[in-house]
N, C-alpha and C positions, 0 to 999 in steps of 0.2 A: 505492500500500500505505499502511496503518496504520503510525506510528511505529513504530521497533527499540528492542528493550530489551536490556538484558545483565543477566546471572546472573552477579553476583562475590562471591566468598568467601572466608576462608582455606582451602585441603586439608583435605578428610575434613571437610566442615561438612555433607553432605547433596544436595548442587547437582545431584546425578545424578537422585536422587528427583525434587528438582523439575523438573527438565528432565524427565523423564519424564511425571509426570502435566500438564505444559503441552503437549506434544509431542499428547498425547491430544484437547487441545481440538481440533473442526472449523476452528478459523482458524489457529492458532499453527504454526508450523514452527521447532523450536530443531535444529539439528544438532550433531554432538561437536564435542566441545574447535577450536576454532581455531588460536589459539595466533598464526597470521600476520600479525593486525592490527598488531599492534606491531615483529614481526621485517620484514614488509615495508614499512613506512612511508617517504612519501618525501615533502620539502614542495613540491609541483607537481603538475605533469602526469604520468600513468603512461600508460607508453608498453605499450599494450594487452596486444601479443603476447607482451611480456615477461614482461608479469604473467601473463598463461594458464599461459605455459608453467613459471612457477616457482611458482605455483600448482598445477597439476597434477602438479608433481614433489612438494610438498607432503606430509611422510607424514600430518599430521594429513588435509588435505582429502582423501585416499583413505580415510578411512574415512566420510566424505560419504557413498559410491555415488550420484556424480553427475558426469555428464558435462561435460566444461568445454567443448562444445559447446552445453549451453544456456546456460553461462555468455556465451559468447562471443553469444549469439544476447540475451541480458539485454541486452548492451553496447553491440549495433548496428552499425554498420559503424564508426562514430569508431576510432582507431588515438591517440588520445591523447584522457586523463579523468583530472578529478580524482583524489585519492585513494579519497576516501572515497564517492564513484560507483564506481567499481572495485571496493572491498570489500562494498558495497551490492549491487551486480548479484549479486556469489558468494551472498551471503544469500538475494536476492528470488527466483534461479534452484531456490535450492535447495527454498521453501517452494512455489515454484510445481508444480515436478515432485513434490509431495506436494499438491497441490490445494487450500494455504495462502495466506493473504492477510496474516500478520502474523509476518513474520521477529524472532525473538530469537537471540543468540549466548549459552551457558555455558563461560565460561574462567574458571574462579577466578581467576588469578594475574592476571586485568584489576583487579581490586579494589585494584592499586597504581596504573592509571593511569585511574581513573576522569575524573580533570579533561581529561586527552587526550583519552578516548571522547566528553567530551563536550560540548567543542570541535569535535569532527571531524563527530558526528552531533547537531547542534543542537536537534533534537527526541526525542530520544534519551532511555531512563529505565530506572531501573538499580534492580536487586532485589538487597540485600544481605543474604545468608541467613547468622546469624550463630549457632554454636553456642558453651556454654561449653568453652575452650579446654583443659581437663581433660579433658573425654570424648575432643576431638580428639585427646590424647595417648596417651590409652589405645587410641585406632582406629589411631593409626600403629601399634601393637604388634602389628597384622596384614595389614601389607601390606609388602610389597619394596622401597617408597619412601619417601622424607623424611627427616626427621631421628630417630635412632635413642636420643638420651637428653631428657631430659623438660624439661631447661633449653631445649635449641636448640627445641624446639617452644614452649616459652612465649617467647623470643625473636622465633621466628616468625611465630608468631599474635600477638602483641602489634604487631609493628610491621606487619603485614598488618592486619588488623584498623581497629586506630591510624587507619592512611591509609584504607583506606576510610571512615570516620565521618569523617574531616576533611576528603576530596572529597568525599563524597557528601550530607551535610547541608546546605552552602552551598547545593544547589542547589535546595531547598524541594521539600515533600511531596508538588507534582504530580512531578516527576521522578527524587525518591529513595526506597526502599522498605528499613525493615529490618525483615525476619522472624526472629524466633529458632527455629532446627530444632527445640527441647524445644516448640513451641507449636506447630509443625505436625505434631509426631508425636504430641503429643496429643490435635489437636482439626484435623484435616486439612482438612475440609469449612470453617470457618470461616476460615481461613488462608488456602486456595484461591481463596473468597469474596472474601477482600480483594489478595489480589494483581488478579484479575480487574478489580475495579471500581478500582484501581490503574491498570491497562493499558485500560481500558475497553472491558471486553467482556464480555458477559453469560457467567455460568455454563454451563459444558458439562456435561453429566450424563453424557457420556462419560471424564471425568476422574477419575472414581470405580470405572471399569468395567474389574476385575483382566483380563480379555481384551481390552481396549483397550491397555493399559498392557501389557501383554506382549507385543503385537503386533509381531514383528521386531526387539525392542530390548530382552529379557530372553537371558541366557544359558539353555539349554531345559530346563538341572535348576531353574531357578527359575519355571519355566509357573505354577505357582499364586502367581505374585506379586499381593501387592495394596497400598493406598496402605496401609492401614491398619498390615496385618506387617510393610512394611516401614518404616515407619517408629518403629515398637516395637524392631524388629531392629537399627538404626541408632543408640541412644540406651543408649552405656554409663554406666555412674553411678561418677564418681568415688569419691563419698559411701562407696561398699561394695568398688571394687574397685583404688583408687589407693594407695599406699602412704602413709601421711601422710608422711615424710618427704620423698617425690616430692610430696603436694601443698604445702606447706609454699614448698621450689624453686622449684616453680610460679608460687604466690602470691608470692616474694618477686620475682621479675620482672615478673608480668602482672597483679599487683594492683590498679592504677588504674583499666585498662581492663576487667578484672572488675566493679570498682565501677560503674564508668561504664556498664554496659550493666544491670547491676541483679542482678547474679549474686551468689550468696550468698558469700564470706568465711571459712575457717576460721579463717586466721590475720591477726587486723589488722594484726601488726608483726612479721610475719618476724622469728627468730632473728640474728645474727650468724653462725653456726653455717649456716643455711641462707643467708643472701647468700652467703656464701662459697664453698659446694657450687655455689650456680647461676655464679660467679665461673667458680671450676676447671673446671665441666660446661663453659660456654659455650668453653673451650679445649683443650677437648680432652679431660679428664680422665673416665676409664671409671665415671662417677657418674649414679646414676639411670638406667640405660639401660631403654629399653624391655621390650628381650625377648633 
């Protein structure tokens, strides 16, 4: 199989959309989030029966709709193998079960483990999907998980994105690609062509076919899913939807990273009041609540 790849990001950045479009490619298979790669890690040989049992019981693997017997078949008769080989076998089994030859992984939180994964899989590639953190903050207001005030979102977004940049960029352009979610929303075709070039595959027209994207992946209520519509819908606009005081608090914490990524800043020098609010919010004060 061709070299694997990982889609990483700070949460609420559009990775599900990217996963679905890549899954529609005739050669690419990206299962639901794994999370177990870092959880199961052991430095040395893996006891295959124990690994398979743990994998079978993992709540994330259960969402893969994949028989553990297929993973066993991918491994073969060995009872002890390197950890990377065990993880690769699980992903290869998923890909083969879908008739695909390239496996990817979409687990946003792996953004804090790029160096680990790059060493574990020396031929792997990384797609870092970046979204303006102020829009990420607005997105958290519509879900039942994650931080619930703007300062905590700023702290989390800054830490994860900065870590992704720090660990990803030194890998070089052959192994690390940054894509802005805003660019993906504005021009799906151009950005997906860039991703395909990075992965070394031809563009597949099915990636732009709403019916192909919706096949078995989208809730029935979203049967009219299309890449363009989903991309536009995902882009909240902090410039109109975010309270000015929340923007200032966010930028007090995340300003340098926003600038590093080329995003506009409303407050080049946030006020002392904003900095104090940010500090208090991080300590649990009811400031800047998202909902």
